[in-house]
N, C-alpha and C positions, 0 to 999 in steps of 0.2 A: 188385806191388799194395805200397801203403804200409801201415806198421804203424799200427793204430788207437790204440796205446798211445802216448802222450807222457811222456816222463819231464821233470820239473821238476827243473833244474838247483841250484836254490836249495834244495830241500828233499830231492831225491832220491826223491820219491813218483812212481808212475806214475798218470798220471788217462787214464781211456778216454773217448775222444772220440767223441760221438755223432753221427751222422748223422741229419739229419732226412730222411725220406722225402716224396716227393712225392704229393700225392693228386690224381691226375689229374682226377677226376672233378669235384672241387670247382675245379681250374684251368679246367675246360671249362666249368661253369658261371660262373665268373667272365668268361670271355672272352664268353659268350653275353650276359651281363649287360652288359658293355662295349658290345654291338653294340647291345642295346635302348638304352642310356642315350645312344648316338650319335642312333639313330632318333628317340628323344623329344625331344633339342635340336633335331634337323633339323625334325620334324613341327611342334612347338608353337612355336617360335619364330621359323621362317624361311618355312615352308609355308603352316600353315594358322592361320587366328584361332580366338581362345578363344572358344567357345561353350558352350551348355548342352545341344546334341545327342546322342544316344543314341550317335551314332559315336564323338564326341569323348570320352564317359565311358567307353565301350567300349576305346578305345585307351588313356586316359588311365591307368585302373587297372594293366592289367598292365605298362606302361612304368614306371610309377612303383613298382612293387614291386620291378621289376628294379635299380631306383636303391638300393632298402633292401636289398634282398639283395646287391648289390655291397659295400655298404659292411659289412654284418653279416661276409660271407666273409672281406673283406679286415682287418676287426677281429679278428677272431677269432685269424687267422693269425698277425697282427703285435703282439698284446698278450703278454706274459709274465705269468703266473701271480703276480704280487707287488704289493707296494704302489707300486712304482717303476712299473711297468708301467700300474697304473690312473691315475697322476698323468699319465705320458706319454700317455694316452689323453684324459684330461679336461681337462688344461690347454689345449691348441689350441681345445678344444670352449669353454671359458670364455673365452680371449682373443678369440675372433672372435664368438661367440655373444652375451654381454651387451653389448657395445659397440654391433653392430649392433641389437639388440633396442629398446635405448636411443635410438638415431638413430631406428627406425621410430617409436617411442610417440612422440617431440617432435616428429618431422616431421608426424606423422599428427594432432597436435595444433594445430599452426600453419596447417596447410593446409586 
């Protein structure tokens, strides 16, 4: 068994390495959400036509919630509670969202 204490050669101080425990219940929920996302894409982009039927809405809502749940779980475990972590989360969002929104706005105006 390895020692959890690590000695810094430069300062001579001992740092304790913290192991992150896996939370299998969230991992299982993430896996289920992944399967729902695959089913969501298969169903609505390849198998069925988009319409306003009750069956479509009954399937769309839970499958779309799985997408949101997957994003929230992944974001919760990947962000560090610091300003740098928040910037790392929002920088890709800004880099992708705003140009795509502008493209949609201008293409919608011209078409």
